[in-house]
C-alpha positions as CSV (number, residue, x, y, z in Angstrom):
1,M,-6.8,-22.0,30.9
2,A,-4.1,-24.4,32.1
3,M,-2.2,-23.8,28.8
4,Q,-2.2,-20.1,29.5
5,E,-0.7,-20.6,33.0
6,Q,1.9,-22.9,31.6
7,E,2.8,-20.3,28.9
8,K,3.1,-17.6,31.6
9,T,5.4,-19.8,33.6
10,E,7.6,-20.7,30.6
11,W,7.7,-17.0,29.7
12,S,8.8,-15.9,33.2
13,N,11.6,-18.5,33.0
14,L,13.1,-16.9,29.9
15,S,16.0,-14.5,30.1
16,P,15.5,-11.0,28.7
17,E,17.4,-11.9,25.6
18,E,15.3,-15.0,25.0
19,K,12.1,-12.9,25.5
20,K,13.4,-10.4,22.9
21,R,14.1,-13.2,20.5
22,Q,10.7,-14.7,21.0
23,L,9.0,-11.4,20.5
24,F,11.0,-10.9,17.3
25,L,10.0,-14.3,16.0
26,N,6.3,-13.6,16.8
27,Q,6.4,-10.3,14.9
28,K,8.2,-12.0,12.0
29,A,5.6,-14.7,11.9
30,L,2.9,-12.1,11.7
31,L,4.7,-10.3,8.8
32,D,5.1,-13.7,7.1
33,T,1.3,-14.2,7.4
34,F,0.6,-10.8,6.0
35,L,2.9,-11.5,3.1
36,G,1.5,-15.0,2.5
37,N,-2.1,-13.7,2.4
38,G,-1.3,-10.8,0.1
39,A,-2.0,-8.1,2.7
40,I,1.4,-6.5,2.1
41,T,3.8,-6.5,-0.8
42,R,7.3,-8.1,-0.8
43,A,8.8,-4.5,-0.6
44,Q,6.6,-3.7,2.4
45,Y,7.6,-7.0,4.0
46,E,11.3,-6.4,3.5
47,K,11.1,-2.8,4.8
48,S,9.1,-3.8,7.9
49,L,11.4,-6.8,8.6
50,G,14.5,-4.6,8.2
51,D,13.0,-2.0,10.5
52,L,12.0,-4.6,13.1
53,R,15.5,-6.1,13.0
54,K,17.1,-2.6,13.5
55,L,14.7,-1.5,16.3
56,M,15.1,-4.8,18.2
57,G,18.7,-5.2,17.5
58,V,18.2,-8.7,16.1
59,E,20.4,-9.5,13.1
60,D,21.1,-13.2,13.3
61,V,17.6,-14.6,13.5
62,E,15.9,-16.0,10.3
């Protein structure tokens, strides 16, 4: 439980831009997991990642 409280505190200290970046990275990690486990194809991954970048306005994050 203490870890969750710490994460909430850390999250609340982030700027809106940092929060958006972290959300993007979390979503990308999920896509990476899907691709790694064979749940989606490379084409689906590339399409989803491209759509995510466009929707979130994140172009410079790898």
